[in-house]
C-alpha positions as CSV (number, residue, x, y, z in Angstrom):
1,M,-28.9,-1.3,-12.5
2,S,-26.9,-1.6,-15.7
3,R,-24.2,1.0,-16.4
4,P,-22.5,2.2,-19.7
5,A,-19.4,0.2,-20.4
6,A,-17.2,3.1,-21.4
7,A,-17.9,4.8,-18.1
8,V,-17.2,1.6,-16.0
9,H,-14.0,0.7,-17.9
10,G,-12.9,4.4,-17.4
11,V,-12.7,3.8,-13.7
12,I,-12.1,0.1,-13.3
13,K,-8.5,0.0,-14.5
14,A,-5.7,-2.6,-14.7
15,Y,-4.7,-2.5,-11.1
16,D,-7.4,-0.7,-9.1
17,V,-10.5,1.4,-9.2
18,R,-9.8,5.1,-9.6
19,G,-11.7,8.3,-10.8
20,L,-13.1,11.7,-10.0
21,V,-15.5,11.7,-7.0
22,G,-19.1,12.7,-8.0
23,T,-18.7,12.4,-11.6
24,Q,-16.9,9.1,-12.1
25,I,-17.3,7.6,-8.6
26,D,-20.1,8.0,-6.2
27,E,-21.7,5.9,-3.4
28,A,-24.1,4.1,-5.7
29,F,-21.3,3.0,-8.0
30,V,-19.1,1.9,-5.2
31,A,-21.9,-0.1,-3.6
32,E,-22.2,-2.0,-6.9
33,V,-18.4,-2.7,-7.0
34,G,-18.7,-4.0,-3.4
35,G,-21.5,-6.3,-4.4
36,A,-19.6,-7.6,-7.5
37,F,-16.4,-8.0,-5.3
38,A,-18.4,-9.9,-2.7
39,R,-19.8,-12.2,-5.3
40,L,-16.3,-12.9,-6.7
41,V,-14.7,-13.8,-3.3
42,R,-17.7,-15.5,-1.9
43,A,-17.4,-18.0,-4.9
44,E,-13.9,-18.7,-3.7
45,G,-15.0,-19.3,-0.1
46,A,-14.6,-16.0,1.6
47,T,-17.1,-15.2,4.4
48,Q,-15.8,-11.6,5.3
49,V,-14.1,-8.6,3.8
50,V,-11.9,-6.1,5.7
51,I,-12.2,-2.4,4.7
52,G,-9.9,0.6,5.4
53,Y,-9.8,4.1,4.1
54,D,-7.4,7.1,3.8
55,M,-7.8,10.7,5.0
56,R,-9.8,12.0,1.9
57,A,-13.0,13.7,2.7
58,S,-14.9,11.3,0.4
59,S,-13.3,8.2,1.7
60,P,-15.5,7.4,4.8
61,S,-18.9,7.6,2.9
62,L,-17.5,5.6,-0.1
63,A,-16.1,2.9,2.3
64,A,-19.6,2.7,3.9
65,A,-21.3,2.3,0.6
66,F,-18.9,-0.4,-0.4
67,A,-19.6,-2.1,3.0
68,E,-23.4,-2.0,2.1
69,G,-22.8,-3.6,-1.2
70,V,-20.7,-6.4,0.5
71,T,-23.2,-7.1,3.3
72,A,-26.1,-7.2,0.8
73,Q,-24.4,-10.1,-0.7
74,G,-24.3,-12.0,2.6
75,L,-20.6,-11.4,3.6
76,D,-19.6,-9.8,6.8
77,V,-17.5,-6.6,7.0
78,V,-14.7,-5.8,9.3
79,R,-13.9,-2.0,9.4
80,I,-10.3,-1.0,10.4
81,G,-11.1,2.8,9.9
82,L,-8.3,5.1,8.9
83,A,-5.4,3.1,7.5
84,S,-2.4,3.0,5.1
85,T,-2.7,0.7,2.3
86,D,0.0,-1.7,3.8
87,Q,-1.9,-1.6,7.0
88,L,-4.9,-2.8,5.1
89,Y,-2.7,-5.5,3.5
90,F,-1.6,-6.4,7.1
91,A,-5.2,-6.8,8.2
92,S,-6.0,-9.0,5.1
93,G,-3.0,-11.2,5.9
94,L,-3.8,-11.3,9.7
95,M,-7.5,-12.2,9.2
96,D,-6.9,-14.3,6.1
97,C,-9.7,-12.5,4.3
98,P,-10.1,-10.3,1.2
99,G,-9.8,-6.6,1.6
100,A,-10.7,-3.2,0.1
101,M,-8.7,0.0,0.7
102,F,-10.2,3.3,-0.2
103,T,-7.5,5.7,-1.5
104,A,-6.4,7.5,-4.7
105,S,-2.7,7.3,-3.4
106,H,-0.8,10.3,-4.7
107,N,-3.6,11.6,-7.0
108,P,-5.2,15.1,-6.3
109,A,-7.9,15.6,-3.7
110,A,-10.7,15.4,-6.3
111,Y,-9.9,11.7,-6.9
112,N,-10.6,8.6,-5.0
113,G,-10.5,4.9,-5.6
114,I,-10.3,1.3,-4.3
115,K,-7.3,-1.1,-4.1
116,L,-8.7,-4.7,-3.8
117,C,-7.0,-7.8,-2.6
118,R,-7.9,-11.5,-1.9
119,A,-7.1,-13.2,1.3
120,G,-3.5,-13.0,2.3
121,A,-3.2,-9.7,0.6
122,K,-3.2,-11.3,-2.9
123,P,-3.6,-8.7,-5.6
124,V,-6.8,-8.3,-7.7
125,G,-5.9,-7.0,-11.1
126,K,-7.6,-6.8,-14.6
127,D,-6.8,-10.5,-15.3
128,T,-7.5,-11.7,-11.8
129,G,-11.0,-10.3,-11.1
130,L,-11.3,-6.6,-12.0
131,S,-12.7,-7.6,-15.5
132,V,-15.2,-9.8,-13.9
133,I,-16.3,-7.1,-11.5
134,A,-16.5,-4.5,-14.3
135,D,-18.7,-6.8,-16.4
136,E,-21.1,-7.4,-13.5
137,V,-21.4,-3.7,-12.7
138,I,-22.0,-3.1,-16.4
139,A,-24.7,-5.7,-16.6
140,G,-26.1,-5.0,-13.1
141,V,-25.1,-6.9,-10.0
142,P,-27.5,-9.8,-9.2
143,A,-29.4,-9.5,-5.9
144,F,-28.6,-12.0,-3.2
145,G,-31.6,-13.9,-1.7
146,G,-30.0,-14.9,1.6
147,R,-29.3,-13.1,4.9
148,A,-27.4,-9.9,4.9
149,G,-23.8,-9.9,6.5
150,S,-22.9,-8.0,9.6
151,V,-20.5,-5.1,10.3
152,S,-17.9,-4.9,13.0
153,D,-15.0,-2.8,13.9
154,R,-11.4,-3.7,14.7
155,D,-8.3,-1.5,15.5
156,V,-5.1,-3.2,14.1
157,L,-2.8,-0.2,14.0
158,A,-0.7,-1.2,17.0
159,D,-0.6,-4.8,15.9
160,Y,0.6,-3.6,12.5
161,G,3.4,-1.6,14.1
162,T,4.5,-4.6,16.3
163,F,4.4,-6.9,13.3
164,L,6.6,-4.7,11.2
165,R,9.1,-4.3,13.8
166,S,9.3,-8.0,14.4
167,L,10.5,-8.5,10.9
168,V,13.6,-6.3,11.2
169,D,16.4,-6.7,13.8
170,L,16.6,-3.2,15.4
171,S,18.6,-4.3,18.4
172,A,21.9,-2.6,17.2
173,L,20.2,0.6,16.1
174,R,22.2,3.6,17.2
175,P,20.3,6.8,18.2
176,L,18.8,8.3,15.0
177,R,17.0,11.6,14.3
178,I,14.5,10.7,11.5
179,A,12.8,13.5,9.6
180,V,9.5,12.1,8.3
181,D,7.4,14.0,5.6
182,A,3.9,12.5,5.7
183,G,2.6,15.0,3.1
184,N,-0.6,15.3,5.1
185,G,-1.2,11.6,4.2
186,M,-1.6,8.4,6.1
187,A,2.0,8.2,7.3
188,G,0.9,10.7,9.7
189,H,-1.3,8.1,11.2
190,T,1.2,5.1,11.0
191,T,4.6,6.5,11.6
192,P,4.0,7.1,15.4
193,A,2.7,3.5,15.7
194,V,5.7,2.0,13.9
195,L,8.7,4.2,14.6
196,G,7.5,5.8,17.9
197,P,8.3,2.8,20.1
198,I,11.8,2.2,18.7
199,P,14.4,3.0,21.5
200,G,16.8,5.7,20.3
201,A,14.7,6.8,17.4
202,T,13.6,10.4,17.5
203,V,10.9,11.2,14.9
204,L,10.9,14.8,13.5
205,P,7.4,15.1,12.0
206,L,6.5,17.2,9.0
207,F,3.0,17.6,7.7
208,F,1.5,14.8,9.9
209,E,-1.9,16.4,10.0
210,L,-4.3,14.2,8.0
211,D,-5.6,16.5,5.3
212,G,-7.0,15.1,2.0
213,T,-6.7,18.5,0.3
214,F,-2.8,18.2,0.6
215,P,-2.3,21.9,1.7
216,N,1.5,21.8,1.7
217,H,2.5,19.7,-1.3
218,E,1.2,16.9,-3.4
219,A,1.7,13.5,-1.5
220,N,3.8,12.2,-4.5
221,P,7.5,12.0,-3.5
222,L,8.4,10.7,-7.0
223,N,8.1,14.3,-8.2
224,P,11.4,16.0,-7.0
225,A,9.5,19.1,-6.2
226,N,7.6,17.4,-3.4
227,L,10.9,16.5,-1.7
228,V,12.1,20.1,-1.2
229,D,10.5,20.6,2.1
230,L,12.0,17.4,3.5
231,Q,15.4,18.2,2.2
232,A,15.3,21.5,3.8
233,N,14.0,20.0,7.1
234,V,16.8,17.4,7.2
235,L,19.4,20.1,6.9
236,A,17.7,22.5,9.3
237,T,17.2,19.9,12.1
238,G,20.5,18.0,11.5
239,A,18.6,14.8,10.9
240,D,20.4,11.6,10.2
241,I,17.9,10.6,7.4
242,G,14.7,11.8,5.8
243,L,11.7,9.6,4.8
244,A,8.9,10.7,2.5
245,F,5.7,8.8,2.0
246,D,3.0,9.1,-0.7
247,G,-0.8,9.7,0.2
248,D,-1.6,6.1,1.2
249,A,1.9,5.6,2.7
250,D,2.7,2.4,0.8
251,R,5.7,4.0,-1.0
252,C,8.9,5.2,0.8
253,F,11.5,7.7,-0.5
254,V,14.7,8.3,1.3
255,V,16.8,11.5,1.6
256,D,20.3,11.3,3.2
257,E,21.8,13.5,5.9
258,L,23.0,15.9,3.2
259,G,19.6,16.4,1.9
260,C,20.3,14.4,-1.3
261,P,17.6,12.0,-2.6
262,V,18.5,8.3,-2.5
263,S,17.5,6.5,-5.7
264,P,14.9,3.8,-5.1
265,S,17.2,1.5,-7.0
266,A,19.8,2.0,-4.2
267,V,17.2,1.3,-1.6
268,T,16.3,-1.9,-3.5
269,A,19.8,-2.9,-3.6
270,L,20.4,-2.3,0.1
271,V,17.4,-4.1,1.3
272,A,18.0,-7.0,-1.2
273,A,21.6,-7.4,0.3
274,R,20.1,-7.5,3.8
275,E,17.5,-10.0,3.0
276,L,19.9,-12.2,1.1
277,K,22.0,-12.5,4.3
278,R,19.1,-14.5,5.6
279,E,18.7,-16.7,2.6
280,I,21.5,-17.1,0.1
281,G,20.3,-18.0,-3.2
282,A,16.9,-16.5,-2.8
283,A,15.1,-14.8,-5.7
284,V,14.9,-11.0,-5.8
285,I,12.4,-9.3,-8.1
286,Y,13.2,-6.0,-10.0
287,N,11.5,-4.3,-12.8
288,L,12.5,-3.1,-16.2
289,I,13.2,0.5,-15.1
290,T,15.4,-0.3,-12.2
291,S,19.1,0.4,-12.3
292,R,21.3,-2.5,-13.6
293,A,23.2,-2.2,-10.2
294,V,20.2,-4.1,-8.6
295,P,20.5,-7.5,-10.5
296,E,24.4,-7.1,-10.5
297,L,24.4,-6.7,-6.7
298,V,21.9,-9.5,-6.2
299,A,23.9,-12.0,-8.3
300,E,27.1,-10.8,-6.4
301,R,25.5,-11.6,-3.0
302,G,24.5,-15.1,-4.2
303,G,20.9,-14.2,-5.1
304,T,18.9,-14.9,-8.1
305,P,17.7,-11.7,-9.9
306,V,14.4,-12.0,-11.6
307,R,13.1,-9.3,-13.9
308,S,9.4,-8.3,-14.1
309,R,7.1,-6.0,-16.0
310,V,6.2,-2.8,-14.3
311,G,3.2,-3.0,-12.1
312,H,2.4,-4.2,-8.6
313,S,0.0,-7.0,-9.7
314,Y,2.8,-8.4,-12.0
315,I,5.4,-8.2,-9.3
316,K,3.1,-9.7,-6.6
317,G,2.3,-12.5,-9.1
318,L,5.9,-13.2,-9.6
319,M,6.7,-13.0,-5.9
320,A,4.3,-15.8,-5.4
321,E,5.4,-17.8,-8.4
322,T,9.1,-17.7,-7.6
323,G,8.9,-17.6,-3.8
324,A,11.1,-14.4,-3.9
325,I,12.3,-13.0,-0.6
326,F,12.1,-9.4,-1.8
327,G,11.2,-7.1,-4.7
328,G,11.7,-3.5,-5.5
329,E,10.5,-1.0,-8.0
330,H,11.9,2.3,-9.4
331,S,8.7,3.9,-8.1
332,A,9.7,3.1,-4.5
333,H,7.3,0.1,-4.0
334,Y,9.0,-2.6,-2.0
335,Y,7.6,-6.1,-1.7
336,F,8.4,-8.6,1.0
337,R,7.8,-12.4,1.2
338,D,7.4,-12.1,5.1
339,F,4.6,-9.5,4.5
340,W,2.4,-11.8,2.3
341,G,4.4,-10.8,-0.8
342,A,2.8,-7.4,-0.5
343,D,4.4,-3.9,-0.6
344,S,5.2,-1.9,2.5
345,G,7.1,1.4,2.4
346,M,7.2,1.4,6.2
347,L,8.9,-2.0,6.2
348,A,11.4,-0.7,3.7
349,A,12.1,2.2,5.9
350,L,12.9,0.0,8.9
351,H,15.4,-1.9,6.9
352,V,17.1,1.4,5.8
353,L,17.2,2.5,9.5
354,A,18.6,-0.8,10.6
355,A,21.3,-0.6,7.8
356,L,22.4,2.9,9.2
């Protein structure tokens, strides 16, 4: 079926698909997006798509509808179930196949959306496929005359945690008390798998219950009001550090032992310095809004600072183009060459803990 262009373009945006559930996004719409995405990646040689979803009440049914759209076009689907966005990127890299993550990140409970990637967690943005998908949904996705794809399930959570820990030397880690505010988002699902097995690390959980209505505060740590609970918890428990994650747990914010927020620019500089010890002269990406301290420190440590436009698809593209070892944004997205050039707040957190 065809759809009004204005309605489609109001939901399929520059970097992802996002809108109000029931009015802008429903199962029928998502199934068509799944079909169009399947046609896009099938033409590039893909045979399967991995799908994950967050804790929002609408996510399981939307993910199932998307899977129906994909299999109707002849591609197989691998479901990883509840996941953070960077866990979905891990699955895409591990299986070397395109992926779809159902989340509206830090947006209120009434919203949902899809973050799409190609094999190896390569981004799909407006200029790299979303416009094509939108055009097909507007015109009506052509039916596929061949055999439908299959659906299978795979749990990658433990493998994801093991992989992240393998990228950071934690052998010299002193005993740490780590307060973590999951904001009722997906960090409540991934933190135990990533930080739990680390010897000497004691996790002090705050709002780990998965709840897409966000009963305690918005899962958007970029707003200082949403850090207040973590700051108080750090002081009350005597934690060495506090970590706050957004709804889909791909961004990480840091609070020090005094309860003071640490600028994402400072975290970018800290991680950049650590990564440059491994590869002197490597490129490090930063965006327009990041503190000037970042490129100054990168140059001082023998690296090559490279400035980017704001937006994850631009930074991921530049990461691939330059072979950069690391990239950081003011919004607390952190990108790693060793993580397929994708962003992982949890991996950035491991670097911060190792630096302590």
